[in-house]
N, C-alpha and C positions, 0 to 999 in steps of 0.2 A: 504494500500500500504506500502511495506517495503522500507525504505531508508537506503542505506549503509553509514555508518559514515566514511568519508574519513579524515584521520588524517594526520597532517604534523609534527608528532613527530617520529624521527628515533629511532628504537630499539638500545639499547646500552649495553655494558658490561664494567662496571667501575672497575678498578683494581689499587689500590694505596698502594703497600706493604711497602713503605719506612717509617721507624721509624723516627719521627722528635723530636729532643731534642732542645727545644727553650728556650732562656733566658740568662741572665748574667752568665758568668762562665760555660756555658754548655759544653765547650770544656774540662773541667776537667773530664768528663765522658768518654773520648775518649777510653782509654785502655779497660775499661769494655765493651764498645760497640763492639770493635774489637774482643775481646775474645768471646762474645756472638754470633758473626757472624762467628766464626770458624777460625779467623786469628791468625797466629803465626809468619810468616815472611812477612813483610810489605814493599811495595813500597810506599814511600811518594812522591807524584807527585805535582809539583807546578809550578808557572809561573816565574815572574820576582823577583826583589829584595824587593818588598813591604812586602811580608810575612816574610822575614828575618829581614828587618829593624824594623818592628813593634814588633819583639820579638816573634811572633806567632810560627814560625818554631822552635825556641829554646825550647819554652814551649812544643810543640808537641813532639820533640825528647826526652825531659826529661820525659814526661809522658810514652812514649814507653819504655824507659830504666828502669824506676822505676817498670814497670809492667813485666819486663823480656821479652819483645817482641823484636825480632830482626828486623832490618829495613835497607833499603838502600834508598837513595834519588835520585830523578831525577827532576831537575828544567829546566827552559828555555822554557816553553810553551808560545806561543805568541797568541795574538788575531787572530781568524780564524785559529785554531790549525792545524799544518802541519803533513802530513803523515810521513815525515822524522823523526820527534820526536817520533811518534808512533812506528816506526821500532826500534828506539833506546830503547824504553821502553820494547818492546816485547823481544828483545835480553837480556836485563837486567833481566827481570822476569824469563826467562828460565835458565839463568846462575845462578841466586841466588835462584832458586826454590821458588819464591814468591807465596804465597797463598792468599794474600789480598792486595788491592790497596786503599790507602788513598789519596783522592784529596783534596788539600788545596788551595782554590781559588774560581773562578767563573766558568761560563759555558765552557770556553775554556779548562780549566784544567780538568773539569769533563768529557767533551767529549773526550779529549785525553786519559783520564784514561779508559773510556769505550772501546775505540778502542784498547788500549793495552790489556784490559781484553778479548776482542774478539780474538785477535791474538795470545795470549800466548799459547793457546792449539790447534791452527789451523796449519795444516801442509803446507797449501798453502800461497799465498800472501794475507794479510789481506784486501787489497784493493778490492779483489774479492767480498766482501760483498757490497761495494759501487758501483761497476760497474755491479752488477746483476749476476755475475758468480756463486755465492754461497750464502747460507743463514746461519747466525750464528746458531750454535748448542750448544754453551756454552759460558760462560763469567766468569772470575774471580770475586769474590765478591768485591764490591766497597763501601766505605764509604766516607763521605764528611765533611770537615769543611768549611762552606760557608763564603766567604768574600765579594762577589760581587753579590747582588741580581739583576738579569736581565734575564738570559737565562732560568731559571727554570729547567735546566737539572738534578738538584738534585732529582727531583721527577718524571721526564718524562722517556719515553721509547726511546727518540730521541738521536741521536749521529750524529753530523755534523763535517766532516773532509775535509780539503783542501789538495789535492794532489799537491805537489810542481811541479811536471812535468805537465805543461799545466795549472796550477792554476785552477784545477777542484774542485769546492766546492760542496759536495754531502752529503745528509743525509739519514740515514736508521732508522727504528724503530723496536725494539724488546723488549719484557718484560724481556729478559735475562739480560739486562744491567741496570735494575732499581736498584738504590742504596739501600743497606741494611739499612743505616741510614744516617741522615743529621743533623749535629750540627749547630744550628743557634743562634749566639749571635749578636744581632743588634749593640753592641758596636764595633764589628770588622769592621763595615762599616763607622764609624765616619770620617776616614781619606780619604775616597774616593774623588778624585778630582770632582769638580762640573760637568764637562763635562761627566765623567763616571757615575755619579749619574743620570744625565738627560737622557743619552742614555739608562741606565738600566731601568729607569721608562718607557721610550718609548717602549722598548722591551717587558716589562711586559704587558703593555696595549695592544700592538699589538698581543701578544699571545692570549689574550682574544677577541680582535676585530676580529681576523681571524677565530674565532669560532662563534662569535656573528652574523657576517654577513653570514647568512646561508639561504638556501632555505627552511629549516625546521623552521617554525615560531611559532609553537604552544606550545613549552615547556616554559611556562611563568615563572616557578620557576628557571630554568637555566638562562633565560634572566635576572631575578631579581638579581641573584647572580653575573652575569657578569657585570650588570650595577653598582651594589654597589662596586665591585672591581675596576672598571674603575674610578668612582668618587673618591674613596678613594685614589688611587694612584695619581691621578691628584692633589688632594688637598694636600696630604702629600709631594709630590715632591716639591711643592712651598714652603712648610715650611722648609724642610731640606736643601734646597739651601740657605735659609737665616740663618738657625740655624742647622749646621751640626751635632751637638751632641744632638739633640732632640730624646730621646730614643723612645718615643711613636710613632712618625711618621716614624722613621727608622724601627721600628718593623712592622708597617703596610705595608711598601714597601717590607720588607724581606719576610713576610708571603704571601703577594700577589704574589710575584714572583713565589713561589712554586704552589700556587693554580691556577695561570694562565696557567700552563703548565703540570699539572698532570691529565688533561682530565676532571676535574670537570665541567668546563664551556663548555664542549662539549657534555654532557649527553643530549641526545634527539635531538641534532643538528648535523651538519657535518662541519668539519673545511674546510676552503677555502685555506688559505696559499699561494695564488697567489702572494701577496706582498712579502712574505718571499722568494719565489722562484725567483722573479725578483731581489730582493736585493742581494741574494747570488752571483749573477754574478757581481754586483757592488763591493761587498767587496772582492770577489776572485781576480778580475782584478786590483782594485785600492787600496785594503788594508784599506778601510774605516771602521770605527766603525759600527757594525751591526745595533744598535739601531738608529744611525744617518741616516744610509742608508734607514731604514724603514720609518723614518719621511719624508725623501726627496721624497719618492715614493707614500706613501699612498694616499695623496690628489688627485693625478692624477688617480690612480686606481679607487678611489671612484667616481670621476666625470665621468669616462669612463663607469662604470657599473650602476650608480645611477638610471637612468631612468627606468631600467627593474626591479628594486627592491626598489621602492620609499617608500613603507610603512616601510621597515626596516630602511632606512636612516632617515625617519621622527622620528621613535621611538628612534633612537640613538641621534638625535639632541635634542629631548625634554627630554628624561630620563637621558641622560649622560651629555650633554653639556648645559642643562638648557635653550634651545632656546624656545621662546614662539611659540606655534603651530599656524600657519596661515592656518586654515582649508580650506580656499578658494584657497590657492596657496601652495600645499604641496611641489612642487619643490623648492620654495623659503625657506621653512623650512628646507628641506634636505640640500640645499646648505649652509645655515647659520650654520648648524651643522658641515659640513666639514670645513668651514671657521673658526669656533670657535676652533676646535682642532688644526688647523694650527696656529692660534694665540697663543694657549697654547704652541705649539712646539717652536715658536719664543721666548716666554717669558722665557722658560727654556734653551734657547740657542741651540736648534736643528734646522737643515735646513728644508726647505719645498720644495726644488727642488735640482736637481743635481748640478747646478752651485754653489749654496750656499754650498753644501756638499764638492765639489772638489776645489772650488775657480776658476773654469774655465768652459767654455761651451764645451760639448762634440760635436765632429763632427758627421755628418750624418753617416760616415763610422763606427765610434766607436759605435753609437747606433745600427747599423745593426749587428755588432759583438755581442753586448750584447743580441740582440734578437735571433741570431743564437745559442749562447751558451745556453740561457734559454730554447729554444725549441729543442735543440740538432739537429740543422739543419732542423727544421721543422717537426721532427718525433714524438714529444710529445706535449701534451697540459698541462696547469697548471690551478689550480682553480677548485672550485666545485659549489659555488653559481652561478658563471658565468664562464664558461669554456673559457679559452683564448688560441687562436692559435697564431702562430708566428706573423701574421699581427697585432693582438691585442696587443701582447707584445711590438712590435715596436711602435705602436701608443701611448701606455702608457709611454714608455721611451721618446718619442718625446714630449709628454705633460709635462713630468717632467724635461725636459732639463733646463728650467728656462730662 
C-alpha cells in the first residue's frame, strides 16, 4: 500500500540582497558604498535631533563632501512616519534630481525613505500604493546607517506609513524597496534611552514570534533559528538595560533585528502578523511606541488562539521561555509560557495591557472603533495561523483592555 507523505512545510523563496557592513567605525565606508550603489546626488533623511547631537550627521556630511558626493538633507521624521513628510521628500528629490536616499536612523526613517523612493518617479499620489490603487514599479536606491535596532526595515521588503488624514496606518511589501546596504555599528546604539531599547527588543522578538506561531510546524531548522534568536534577544536586552555600553550584547540585538525581519525565520512557515495589524491601529490613533503596543496586545492574542494551536505554544514555553513541560497538562505549560514572556515585558518596562500602555482604560466605544479600523468595517480579516474576523479582533482588544 502506498502512503502519501503529507508535509507541513511551506514552499518558500528566500531573497536577502542587502549588503551588511557590521562593526566599529563601519560608517567610514559610507561614501564607497554609495558610489558602488550608483549614487551621486544624495538625500540624507533622518529623524529628530539625536543624530545631530551625537555628531553622526556631521560625520556623515563630511564623508559625503570628502568623496565629492552632492547631498541635501531632510530631517523631522517622527515615530509612525507620516505621509506629509513623504510628500515633502518626494518634492525635494524631484527638484534636486536625487538618485540615492540615505536613511540615518531606525525603522521610521527607513520606511519614510522607502516611501519617498517609491514616489519620486511615480506620477500619481504615492498613497495609491497603500490604498491598493497601484503597485510600485520602481524605487530609488536606498542605503542605511542604522541607529535604532527594532523594526528590521533595513533588510525587509516592508514599508509602513501613516496617512495624516484619518490617521490610517498601512503597510505594503515589495522587493523594490530593499536597501542596497546597511551600516551597523553597535556603538551608535549606546545612547538609546532604556524605554526605546526595551521597545526595540520587543519589536525584534515579535517579528520572529509572528512567524514562529504558524500552522506550518515541520520546519525544525527554522524553528531552531527562531528560538535561538528569541532567547538571545531576551537575554541581551536584560544586560544592556543594566550596562548600556556592552558592545557584545548591543551587537546581538542589532544583528537580531535584521535577521528577525529579513524573512529568514519565515522559511518553510507562514507569518501571522495579526498582533502587528491590531497594534497598528493603536499606534495610529494614540501615537504609542510600536514595540510597547505589541507587548500590550500579544498576551491577549495568545490566550485567544492558544487552545487551537496548543503544541506550538507548548514548544514556545519550553524552548524559548524555559518552562518545565507538564506533559499531563499541556494547557498549563502553554499558559506558563505566555505568563513568562509577560513577566519579561514587565521586567524591561513594557506594558502587558492597554491600560498600562495608555495610562487609562479605553471605553467600549473606543474598542469598537479600533476593531472597525482593523477590519476596515468588517470587510477584511487578519492573521494566518488563526484567521481573525472583526468579532475576534474586538474580543482581543477587550481582553487586552486591562
